[in-house]
A tleap script that builds the chain and sets N, CA, C and O, in Angstrom:
source leaprc.protein.ff14SB
mol = sequence {
  NLEU ALA SER THR SER GLU ASP LYS THR ILE
  LYS LEU TRP ASP LEU THR GLY GLU ARG PRO
  ILE GLU ARG CYS THR LEU THR GLY HIE SER
  ASP PHE VAL ARG CYS VAL ALA PHE SER PRO
  ASP SER LYS THR LEU ALA SER ALA SER TRP
  ASP LYS THR VAL LYS LEU TRP ASP VAL THR
  VAL GLU ALA PRO GLN GLU VAL CYS THR LEU
  ARG GLY HIE SER GLY PRO VAL PHE SER ILE
  ALA PHE SER PRO ASP GLY GLY THR ILE ALA
  SER ALA SER GLY ASP ARG THR VAL LYS ILE
  TRP ASP ALA LYS THR MET GLU GLU LYS GLY
  CTHR
}
set mol.1.N position { 61.147 -27.676 -53.660 }
set mol.1.CA position { 62.084 -28.538 -53.832 }
set mol.1.C position { 62.903 -29.407 -53.484 }
set mol.1.O position { 63.300 -29.358 -52.320 }
set mol.2.N position { 63.459 -30.577 -54.471 }
set mol.2.CA position { 63.835 -31.027 -54.112 }
set mol.2.C position { 65.575 -31.356 -54.108 }
set mol.2.O position { 66.331 -30.624 -54.746 }
set mol.3.N position { 66.255 -32.923 -53.055 }
set mol.3.CA position { 68.066 -32.424 -52.888 }
set mol.3.C position { 67.380 -34.234 -52.752 }
set mol.3.O position { 66.404 -34.981 -52.677 }
set mol.4.N position { 69.470 -33.997 -52.826 }
set mol.4.CA position { 69.729 -36.084 -53.909 }
set mol.4.C position { 70.334 -36.531 -52.288 }
set mol.4.O position { 69.919 -36.161 -51.190 }
set mol.5.N position { 71.253 -37.286 -52.568 }
set mol.5.CA position { 71.793 -37.075 -51.548 }
set mol.5.C position { 72.683 -39.784 -51.889 }
set mol.5.O position { 72.563 -40.893 -52.410 }
set mol.6.N position { 73.302 -38.951 -51.080 }
set mol.6.CA position { 74.104 -40.348 -50.727 }
set mol.6.C position { 73.792 -41.250 -49.371 }
set mol.6.O position { 74.648 -42.042 -48.978 }
set mol.7.N position { 72.976 -41.151 -48.919 }
set mol.7.CA position { 72.325 -41.708 -48.071 }
set mol.7.C position { 71.148 -42.579 -49.059 }
set mol.7.O position { 70.412 -43.265 -48.349 }
set mol.8.N position { 70.953 -42.641 -50.011 }
set mol.8.CA position { 70.660 -43.098 -51.120 }
set mol.8.C position { 67.912 -42.788 -51.232 }
set mol.8.O position { 66.833 -43.324 -51.486 }
set mol.9.N position { 68.659 -41.492 -50.761 }
set mol.9.CA position { 66.781 -41.039 -50.036 }
set mol.9.C position { 67.211 -39.371 -50.962 }
set mol.9.O position { 68.298 -38.798 -51.024 }
set mol.10.N position { 65.863 -38.983 -51.573 }
set mol.10.CA position { 65.622 -37.953 -51.824 }
set mol.10.C position { 64.055 -37.340 -50.870 }
set mol.10.O position { 62.930 -37.739 -50.571 }
set mol.11.N position { 65.267 -35.699 -50.635 }
set mol.11.CA position { 64.299 -35.507 -50.119 }
set mol.11.C position { 63.183 -33.602 -50.138 }
set mol.11.O position { 63.663 -32.535 -50.519 }
set mol.12.N position { 62.010 -33.770 -49.712 }
set mol.12.CA position { 61.328 -33.074 -50.349 }
set mol.12.C position { 60.965 -32.517 -49.402 }
set mol.12.O position { 60.635 -33.143 -48.394 }
set mol.13.N position { 60.897 -30.048 -49.535 }
set mol.13.CA position { 61.129 -29.293 -49.129 }
set mol.13.C position { 60.242 -28.424 -49.593 }
set mol.13.O position { 60.277 -28.029 -50.758 }
set mol.14.N position { 58.955 -27.863 -48.332 }
set mol.14.CA position { 58.821 -26.995 -49.282 }
set mol.14.C position { 58.809 -25.620 -47.750 }
set mol.14.O position { 58.869 -25.442 -46.533 }
set mol.15.N position { 58.629 -24.743 -49.677 }
set mol.15.CA position { 59.426 -23.071 -48.794 }
set mol.15.C position { 59.262 -21.572 -48.688 }
set mol.15.O position { 60.085 -20.681 -48.480 }
set mol.16.N position { 57.425 -21.550 -48.977 }
set mol.16.CA position { 56.885 -20.883 -48.674 }
set mol.16.C position { 57.473 -20.468 -47.025 }
set mol.16.O position { 57.297 -19.303 -46.666 }
set mol.17.N position { 57.816 -20.954 -46.543 }
set mol.17.CA position { 57.768 -20.489 -45.517 }
set mol.17.C position { 59.474 -19.195 -44.629 }
set mol.17.O position { 60.582 -19.280 -45.159 }
set mol.18.N position { 59.328 -18.540 -43.789 }
set mol.18.CA position { 60.426 -18.253 -43.152 }
set mol.18.C position { 61.897 -19.125 -43.815 }
set mol.18.O position { 62.877 -18.801 -44.485 }
set mol.19.N position { 61.335 -20.471 -43.138 }
set mol.19.CA position { 63.216 -21.838 -43.581 }
set mol.19.C position { 62.553 -22.379 -43.787 }
set mol.19.O position { 61.400 -22.065 -43.494 }
set mol.20.N position { 62.903 -23.798 -44.562 }
set mol.20.CA position { 62.476 -23.997 -45.455 }
set mol.20.C position { 62.120 -25.109 -44.220 }
set mol.20.O position { 62.704 -25.166 -43.138 }
set mol.21.N position { 61.099 -25.903 -44.635 }
set mol.21.CA position { 60.727 -27.729 -43.607 }
set mol.21.C position { 60.959 -29.169 -44.425 }
set mol.21.O position { 60.460 -28.943 -45.527 }
set mol.22.N position { 61.212 -29.847 -44.426 }
set mol.22.CA position { 61.458 -30.423 -44.221 }
set mol.22.C position { 59.728 -31.714 -44.440 }
set mol.22.O position { 59.140 -32.242 -43.496 }
set mol.23.N position { 59.394 -31.846 -45.811 }
set mol.23.CA position { 58.300 -32.263 -45.431 }
set mol.23.C position { 58.443 -33.898 -46.212 }
set mol.23.O position { 57.859 -34.768 -45.566 }
set mol.24.N position { 58.999 -34.290 -47.240 }
set mol.24.CA position { 59.033 -35.441 -46.911 }
set mol.24.C position { 60.482 -36.470 -47.289 }
set mol.24.O position { 61.115 -35.817 -48.119 }
set mol.25.N position { 61.373 -38.052 -46.951 }
set mol.25.CA position { 61.992 -38.296 -47.958 }
set mol.25.C position { 61.221 -39.478 -48.551 }
set mol.25.O position { 60.257 -40.137 -48.162 }
set mol.26.N position { 62.197 -39.506 -49.903 }
set mol.26.CA position { 61.867 -39.754 -50.433 }
set mol.26.C position { 62.433 -41.251 -51.012 }
set mol.26.O position { 62.524 -41.028 -52.219 }
set mol.27.N position { 62.983 -43.059 -50.729 }
set mol.27.CA position { 63.369 -44.164 -50.392 }
set mol.27.C position { 63.142 -45.470 -51.112 }
set mol.27.O position { 62.602 -46.322 -50.406 }
set mol.28.N position { 63.387 -45.784 -52.184 }
set mol.28.CA position { 63.816 -46.783 -53.191 }
set mol.28.C position { 65.226 -47.200 -53.702 }
set mol.28.O position { 65.697 -48.225 -54.195 }
set mol.29.N position { 65.612 -46.198 -53.434 }
set mol.29.CA position { 67.101 -46.610 -54.462 }
set mol.29.C position { 67.414 -46.889 -53.621 }
set mol.29.O position { 67.047 -46.801 -52.449 }
set mol.30.N position { 68.803 -47.609 -54.566 }
set mol.30.CA position { 69.662 -49.027 -53.696 }
set mol.30.C position { 71.111 -48.735 -54.142 }
set mol.30.O position { 71.880 -49.578 -54.604 }
set mol.31.N position { 71.346 -47.591 -53.968 }
set mol.31.CA position { 72.640 -47.339 -54.059 }
set mol.31.C position { 72.309 -44.940 -54.415 }
set mol.31.O position { 71.309 -44.235 -54.545 }
set mol.32.N position { 73.829 -44.680 -54.410 }
set mol.32.CA position { 74.043 -42.817 -54.457 }
set mol.32.C position { 72.551 -42.026 -55.640 }
set mol.32.O position { 72.646 -42.136 -56.863 }
set mol.33.N position { 71.513 -41.411 -55.082 }
set mol.33.CA position { 71.059 -40.863 -55.917 }
set mol.33.C position { 71.976 -39.470 -56.792 }
set mol.33.O position { 73.033 -39.228 -56.209 }
set mol.34.N position { 71.821 -38.905 -57.579 }
set mol.34.CA position { 72.455 -38.256 -58.186 }
set mol.34.C position { 71.739 -36.854 -58.849 }
set mol.34.O position { 72.537 -35.979 -59.184 }
set mol.35.N position { 70.520 -36.627 -59.026 }
set mol.35.CA position { 69.733 -36.156 -59.841 }
set mol.35.C position { 69.252 -36.229 -59.897 }
set mol.35.O position { 69.084 -37.341 -60.397 }
set mol.36.N position { 67.601 -35.324 -59.575 }
set mol.36.CA position { 66.066 -35.018 -59.195 }
set mol.36.C position { 66.076 -33.917 -60.647 }
set mol.36.O position { 66.831 -33.071 -61.126 }
set mol.37.N position { 64.897 -34.461 -60.929 }
set mol.37.CA position { 64.902 -33.315 -62.142 }
set mol.37.C position { 62.566 -33.284 -62.159 }
set mol.37.O position { 61.924 -34.272 -62.515 }
set mol.38.N position { 61.802 -31.759 -61.631 }
set mol.38.CA position { 60.113 -31.964 -61.952 }
set mol.38.C position { 60.489 -32.349 -63.204 }
set mol.38.O position { 61.545 -32.458 -63.827 }
set mol.39.N position { 58.065 -32.714 -63.608 }
set mol.39.CA position { 58.375 -32.558 -65.209 }
set mol.39.C position { 57.268 -31.159 -64.992 }
set mol.39.O position { 56.482 -30.767 -64.129 }
set mol.40.N position { 57.662 -30.797 -66.083 }
set mol.40.CA position { 56.904 -29.206 -66.370 }
set mol.40.C position { 55.565 -28.976 -65.920 }
set mol.40.O position { 55.030 -27.909 -66.221 }
set mol.41.N position { 54.866 -29.940 -65.151 }
set mol.41.CA position { 53.443 -29.943 -64.669 }
set mol.41.C position { 53.731 -29.906 -63.581 }
set mol.41.O position { 52.735 -29.691 -62.891 }
set mol.42.N position { 55.642 -30.123 -62.375 }
set mol.42.CA position { 55.956 -30.354 -60.803 }
set mol.42.C position { 54.621 -31.263 -60.145 }
set mol.42.O position { 54.088 -30.773 -59.149 }
set mol.43.N position { 54.084 -32.551 -60.672 }
set mol.43.CA position { 53.166 -33.599 -60.445 }
set mol.43.C position { 53.764 -34.934 -60.469 }
set mol.43.O position { 53.296 -35.883 -59.839 }
set mol.44.N position { 55.370 -35.023 -61.603 }
set mol.44.CA position { 56.681 -36.015 -61.159 }
set mol.44.C position { 57.120 -35.876 -60.854 }
set mol.44.O position { 56.895 -34.787 -60.325 }
set mol.45.N position { 58.738 -36.523 -60.419 }
set mol.45.CA position { 59.759 -35.944 -59.475 }
set mol.45.C position { 60.624 -37.771 -60.464 }
set mol.45.O position { 60.172 -38.890 -60.704 }
set mol.46.N position { 62.124 -36.997 -60.740 }
set mol.46.CA position { 62.337 -38.341 -61.655 }
set mol.46.C position { 63.670 -38.761 -60.435 }
set mol.46.O position { 63.109 -38.953 -59.357 }
set mol.47.N position { 64.506 -38.865 -60.360 }
set mol.47.CA position { 65.245 -39.613 -59.437 }
set mol.47.C position { 66.387 -40.334 -61.337 }
set mol.47.O position { 66.051 -41.051 -62.279 }
set mol.48.N position { 67.546 -39.675 -61.017 }
set mol.48.CA position { 68.804 -41.082 -61.408 }
set mol.48.C position { 69.842 -41.151 -59.773 }
set mol.48.O position { 70.351 -40.494 -58.865 }
set mol.49.N position { 69.572 -42.734 -60.446 }
set mol.49.CA position { 71.137 -43.105 -59.415 }
set mol.49.C position { 71.727 -44.247 -59.976 }
set mol.49.O position { 71.275 -45.103 -60.735 }
set mol.50.N position { 73.052 -44.058 -59.343 }
set mol.50.CA position { 74.457 -44.565 -59.433 }
set mol.50.C position { 73.883 -45.957 -59.480 }
set mol.50.O position { 74.728 -46.718 -59.952 }
set mol.51.N position { 72.126 -46.928 -58.990 }
set mol.51.CA position { 71.984 -48.285 -58.510 }
set mol.51.C position { 71.443 -48.587 -60.068 }
set mol.51.O position { 70.931 -49.689 -60.267 }
set mol.52.N position { 71.580 -47.302 -61.568 }
set mol.52.CA position { 71.590 -47.853 -62.950 }
set mol.52.C position { 69.773 -47.626 -62.721 }
set mol.52.O position { 68.902 -48.209 -63.367 }
set mol.53.N position { 69.621 -46.896 -61.924 }
set mol.53.CA position { 67.811 -47.454 -62.578 }
set mol.53.C position { 67.208 -45.396 -62.377 }
set mol.53.O position { 67.708 -44.876 -61.380 }
set mol.54.N position { 66.362 -44.526 -63.153 }
set mol.54.CA position { 65.439 -43.744 -63.214 }
set mol.54.C position { 64.237 -43.466 -62.102 }
set mol.54.O position { 63.102 -43.692 -62.520 }
set mol.55.N position { 64.349 -43.037 -60.838 }
set mol.55.CA position { 62.045 -43.238 -60.250 }
set mol.55.C position { 61.135 -42.846 -60.957 }
set mol.55.O position { 61.431 -43.543 -61.928 }
set mol.56.N position { 60.147 -42.231 -61.327 }
set mol.56.CA position { 59.795 -41.911 -61.301 }
set mol.56.C position { 58.300 -41.939 -60.078 }
set mol.56.O position { 57.226 -42.537 -59.998 }
set mol.57.N position { 59.173 -40.751 -59.171 }
set mol.57.CA position { 57.283 -40.398 -58.262 }
set mol.57.C position { 56.176 -39.303 -58.948 }
set mol.57.O position { 56.388 -38.434 -59.793 }
set mol.58.N position { 54.369 -39.841 -57.962 }
set mol.58.CA position { 53.794 -38.478 -58.224 }
set mol.58.C position { 53.811 -38.195 -56.303 }
set mol.58.O position { 53.496 -38.949 -55.382 }
set mol.59.N position { 54.327 -36.773 -56.319 }
set mol.59.CA position { 55.114 -35.781 -55.529 }
set mol.59.C position { 53.487 -35.355 -55.566 }
set mol.59.O position { 53.387 -35.146 -54.357 }
set mol.60.N position { 51.859 -35.020 -56.198 }
set mol.60.CA position { 50.469 -34.560 -56.148 }
set mol.60.C position { 49.849 -34.310 -54.787 }
set mol.60.O position { 49.337 -33.304 -54.296 }
set mol.61.N position { 50.202 -36.419 -54.002 }
set mol.61.CA position { 49.824 -36.562 -53.402 }
set mol.61.C position { 51.089 -35.960 -51.942 }
set mol.61.O position { 52.256 -35.774 -52.285 }
set mol.62.N position { 50.725 -35.735 -50.546 }
set mol.62.CA position { 50.786 -35.948 -49.437 }
set mol.62.C position { 51.435 -36.737 -49.440 }
set mol.62.O position { 52.147 -36.291 -50.340 }
set mol.63.N position { 52.153 -38.188 -49.047 }
set mol.63.CA position { 52.913 -39.307 -49.253 }
set mol.63.C position { 53.441 -39.922 -50.717 }
set mol.63.O position { 53.250 -41.036 -51.204 }
set mol.64.N position { 54.109 -38.878 -51.183 }
set mol.64.CA position { 55.056 -39.624 -52.628 }
set mol.64.C position { 55.338 -40.496 -52.571 }
set mol.64.O position { 56.248 -41.077 -51.980 }
set mol.65.N position { 53.797 -41.036 -53.851 }
set mol.65.CA position { 55.226 -42.777 -53.780 }
set mol.65.C position { 55.682 -42.505 -55.358 }
set mol.65.O position { 55.632 -41.533 -56.111 }
set mol.66.N position { 56.129 -43.807 -55.452 }
set mol.66.CA position { 57.173 -44.588 -56.488 }
set mol.66.C position { 56.683 -44.674 -57.542 }
set mol.66.O position { 55.783 -45.423 -57.163 }
set mol.67.N position { 56.431 -44.520 -58.858 }
set mol.67.CA position { 55.436 -44.797 -59.529 }
set mol.67.C position { 56.504 -45.187 -60.515 }
set mol.67.O position { 56.008 -44.649 -61.505 }
set mol.68.N position { 57.676 -45.767 -60.977 }
set mol.68.CA position { 57.710 -47.673 -61.157 }
set mol.68.C position { 59.128 -46.648 -61.941 }
set mol.68.O position { 59.333 -45.460 -62.188 }
set mol.69.N position { 59.851 -47.957 -62.104 }
set mol.69.CA position { 62.113 -47.835 -62.082 }
set mol.69.C position { 61.566 -47.757 -63.571 }
set mol.69.O position { 60.547 -48.203 -64.100 }
set mol.70.N position { 62.496 -47.115 -63.975 }
set mol.70.CA position { 62.753 -48.190 -65.560 }
set mol.70.C position { 63.887 -48.350 -65.936 }
set mol.70.O position { 64.186 -47.396 -66.653 }
set mol.71.N position { 64.775 -49.117 -65.831 }
set mol.71.CA position { 65.388 -49.590 -66.098 }
set mol.71.C position { 65.764 -49.728 -67.584 }
set mol.71.O position { 64.881 -49.804 -68.438 }
set mol.72.N position { 67.926 -49.782 -68.097 }
set mol.72.CA position { 67.747 -50.272 -69.004 }
set mol.72.C position { 69.304 -49.480 -69.174 }
set mol.72.O position { 69.437 -49.184 -70.362 }
set mol.73.N position { 70.495 -49.057 -68.367 }
set mol.73.CA position { 71.535 -48.734 -67.682 }
set mol.73.C position { 72.398 -50.143 -67.991 }
set mol.73.O position { 71.890 -51.244 -68.204 }
set mol.74.N position { 73.660 -49.866 -67.965 }
set mol.74.CA position { 74.880 -50.755 -67.522 }
set mol.74.C position { 75.639 -49.998 -66.814 }
set mol.74.O position { 76.807 -50.385 -66.817 }
set mol.75.N position { 75.401 -48.892 -66.089 }
set mol.75.CA position { 76.147 -48.000 -65.510 }
set mol.75.C position { 75.898 -46.904 -65.037 }
set mol.75.O position { 75.494 -46.163 -65.933 }
set mol.76.N position { 75.942 -46.281 -63.807 }
set mol.76.CA position { 75.486 -45.225 -62.805 }
set mol.76.C position { 74.560 -43.941 -63.636 }
set mol.76.O position { 74.897 -42.945 -64.276 }
set mol.77.N position { 73.604 -44.379 -63.358 }
set mol.77.CA position { 72.191 -41.900 -64.231 }
set mol.77.C position { 72.919 -41.624 -63.601 }
set mol.77.O position { 73.077 -42.262 -62.560 }
set mol.78.N position { 73.748 -40.511 -63.920 }
set mol.78.CA position { 73.796 -39.036 -63.307 }
set mol.78.C position { 72.857 -37.885 -63.699 }
set mol.78.O position { 72.770 -36.825 -63.080 }
set mol.79.N position { 72.053 -38.271 -64.976 }
set mol.79.CA position { 72.118 -37.578 -65.384 }
set mol.79.C position { 70.539 -37.730 -65.507 }
set mol.79.O position { 70.105 -38.851 -65.773 }
set mol.80.N position { 69.331 -36.287 -65.264 }
set mol.80.CA position { 68.053 -36.432 -66.055 }
set mol.80.C position { 66.879 -35.816 -66.556 }
set mol.80.O position { 66.700 -35.282 -65.461 }
set mol.81.N position { 65.715 -35.322 -67.361 }
set mol.81.CA position { 66.141 -34.627 -67.949 }
set mol.81.C position { 64.442 -34.411 -68.688 }
set mol.81.O position { 64.125 -34.605 -69.861 }
set mol.82.N position { 63.797 -34.074 -67.846 }
set mol.82.CA position { 62.054 -33.754 -69.045 }
set mol.82.C position { 62.027 -32.800 -70.201 }
set mol.82.O position { 62.432 -31.638 -70.196 }
set mol.83.N position { 61.670 -33.240 -70.857 }
set mol.83.CA position { 61.682 -32.678 -72.560 }
set mol.83.C position { 60.527 -31.171 -71.782 }
set mol.83.O position { 60.145 -31.490 -70.657 }
set mol.84.N position { 60.183 -30.223 -72.080 }
set mol.84.CA position { 59.564 -28.874 -72.693 }
set mol.84.C position { 57.991 -29.462 -72.036 }
set mol.84.O position { 57.507 -28.927 -71.038 }
set mol.85.N position { 57.398 -30.460 -72.652 }
set mol.85.CA position { 56.486 -30.825 -73.129 }
set mol.85.C position { 56.264 -32.171 -72.111 }
set mol.85.O position { 55.125 -32.593 -72.313 }
set mol.86.N position { 56.847 -32.849 -71.259 }
set mol.86.CA position { 56.601 -33.359 -70.152 }
set mol.86.C position { 56.389 -34.826 -71.391 }
set mol.86.O position { 55.445 -35.443 -70.897 }
set mol.87.N position { 56.664 -35.306 -72.205 }
set mol.87.CA position { 56.246 -36.380 -72.753 }
set mol.87.C position { 57.623 -36.984 -73.306 }
set mol.87.O position { 57.462 -37.960 -74.038 }
set mol.88.N position { 58.771 -36.637 -73.119 }
set mol.88.CA position { 59.625 -37.025 -72.686 }
set mol.88.C position { 60.768 -37.004 -71.821 }
set mol.88.O position { 61.404 -36.146 -71.210 }
set mol.89.N position { 60.806 -38.157 -71.971 }
set mol.89.CA position { 62.306 -38.309 -69.944 }
set mol.89.C position { 63.819 -38.718 -71.545 }
set mol.89.O position { 63.801 -39.148 -72.699 }
set mol.90.N position { 64.731 -38.280 -70.662 }
set mol.90.CA position { 66.474 -38.414 -71.368 }
set mol.90.C position { 66.862 -38.320 -69.864 }
set mol.90.O position { 66.715 -37.593 -68.881 }
set mol.91.N position { 67.561 -39.713 -70.340 }
set mol.91.CA position { 69.168 -39.283 -68.898 }
set mol.91.C position { 70.193 -40.419 -69.265 }
set mol.91.O position { 70.053 -41.592 -69.611 }
set mol.92.N position { 71.382 -39.527 -69.030 }
set mol.92.CA position { 72.539 -39.603 -69.550 }
set mol.92.C position { 73.005 -40.503 -68.461 }
set mol.92.O position { 72.557 -40.185 -67.359 }
set mol.93.N position { 73.919 -41.719 -68.480 }
set mol.93.CA position { 74.877 -42.735 -67.456 }
set mol.93.C position { 76.303 -42.308 -67.406 }
set mol.93.O position { 76.671 -41.149 -67.596 }
set mol.94.N position { 76.846 -43.010 -67.219 }
set mol.94.CA position { 78.531 -43.480 -67.379 }
set mol.94.C position { 78.669 -44.559 -67.622 }
set mol.94.O position { 79.556 -45.289 -67.178 }
set mol.95.N position { 77.193 -45.051 -68.912 }
set mol.95.CA position { 77.427 -46.492 -69.271 }
set mol.95.C position { 77.351 -45.769 -70.548 }
set mol.95.O position { 76.553 -46.257 -71.348 }
set mol.96.N position { 78.169 -44.429 -71.036 }
set mol.96.CA position { 78.214 -43.676 -72.171 }
set mol.96.C position { 76.923 -44.097 -72.801 }
set mol.96.O position { 76.625 -45.132 -73.398 }
set mol.97.N position { 76.359 -43.217 -72.563 }
set mol.97.CA position { 74.470 -44.337 -72.894 }
set mol.97.C position { 73.696 -42.067 -73.014 }
set mol.97.O position { 74.067 -41.016 -72.490 }
set mol.98.N position { 72.776 -42.386 -73.816 }
set mol.98.CA position { 71.476 -41.326 -73.174 }
set mol.98.C position { 70.426 -42.143 -73.833 }
set mol.98.O position { 70.432 -42.654 -74.953 }
set mol.99.N position { 69.478 -42.158 -72.851 }
set mol.99.CA position { 68.689 -43.083 -73.231 }
set mol.99.C position { 67.686 -42.122 -73.890 }
set mol.99.O position { 68.026 -40.979 -74.194 }
set mol.100.N position { 65.774 -42.851 -74.227 }
set mol.100.CA position { 64.776 -41.517 -74.475 }
set mol.100.C position { 63.451 -41.965 -73.646 }
set mol.100.O position { 63.578 -43.186 -73.557 }
set mol.101.N position { 62.729 -41.743 -73.255 }
set mol.101.CA position { 61.381 -42.805 -72.743 }
set mol.101.C position { 60.323 -41.943 -72.733 }
set mol.101.O position { 60.241 -40.728 -72.559 }
set mol.102.N position { 59.483 -42.857 -72.967 }
set mol.102.CA position { 58.328 -41.207 -73.139 }
set mol.102.C position { 57.730 -41.965 -71.650 }
set mol.102.O position { 57.701 -43.064 -71.097 }
set mol.103.N position { 57.224 -40.322 -71.422 }
set mol.103.CA position { 56.582 -40.107 -70.467 }
set mol.103.C position { 55.834 -41.343 -69.401 }
set mol.103.O position { 55.834 -41.995 -68.356 }
set mol.104.N position { 55.190 -40.959 -70.804 }
set mol.104.CA position { 53.304 -41.940 -70.358 }
set mol.104.C position { 53.424 -44.052 -70.667 }
set mol.104.O position { 53.063 -44.936 -69.890 }
set mol.105.N position { 53.912 -44.162 -71.746 }
set mol.105.CA position { 53.965 -45.230 -71.332 }
set mol.105.C position { 54.716 -46.275 -70.708 }
set mol.105.O position { 54.455 -47.477 -70.767 }
set mol.106.N position { 56.193 -45.430 -69.774 }
set mol.106.CA position { 57.745 -46.026 -68.887 }
set mol.106.C position { 58.365 -46.096 -70.144 }
set mol.106.O position { 59.271 -45.272 -70.271 }
set mol.107.N position { 58.112 -47.002 -71.354 }
set mol.107.CA position { 58.999 -47.492 -72.415 }
set mol.107.C position { 60.339 -46.679 -73.149 }
set mol.107.O position { 60.530 -45.477 -72.964 }
set mol.108.N position { 60.841 -47.161 -73.635 }
set mol.108.CA position { 62.939 -46.256 -73.499 }
set mol.108.C position { 62.380 -46.062 -75.394 }
set mol.108.O position { 62.139 -46.995 -76.160 }
set mol.109.N position { 62.335 -45.115 -75.595 }
set mol.109.CA position { 61.819 -45.007 -76.921 }
set mol.109.C position { 63.569 -45.078 -78.401 }
set mol.109.O position { 63.844 -45.110 -79.600 }
set mol.110.N position { 64.094 -45.062 -77.155 }
set mol.110.CA position { 65.410 -45.091 -78.132 }
set mol.110.C position { 66.684 -44.467 -77.057 }
set mol.110.O position { 66.531 -43.764 -76.059 }
set mol.111.N position { 68.313 -45.143 -77.817 }
set mol.111.CA position { 69.720 -44.613 -77.066 }
set mol.111.C position { 70.292 -43.671 -77.916 }
set mol.111.O position { 71.346 -43.117 -77.603 }
savepdb mol mol.pdb
quit
C-alpha cells in the first residue's frame, strides 16, 4: 500500500501483519504529492505532484529508489495511471492536459 501527503512524501506500508507497519518514506517531490499508482507488475510506483512532475520509483528493493522524473506539464499533476500492460503511463494535470508516456523509454508519446 502507498499513501500520499501534503508534506511532499509518499509512504509505503506493509499490511501482512495485524496492524499496518510503515515500510519506508519516499522523498523527492518539491510540493504536495497528489496521487500514486503501482504498475501492473507492482515493481514500479508512479507519483503525481503539485510540483508539475511525475516520478517513477523502483519498489522492488529494500530501500526504494527514484528511477526518473517525467517533466512536461505546466500545472500541478493530479492523477496518474498505468495501462493494463504496464507499457504506458497517463498523467492528468491542472494545465488541462493529459500526457501519455512510454513506461520503458520515459518519453512523452502525446498530449
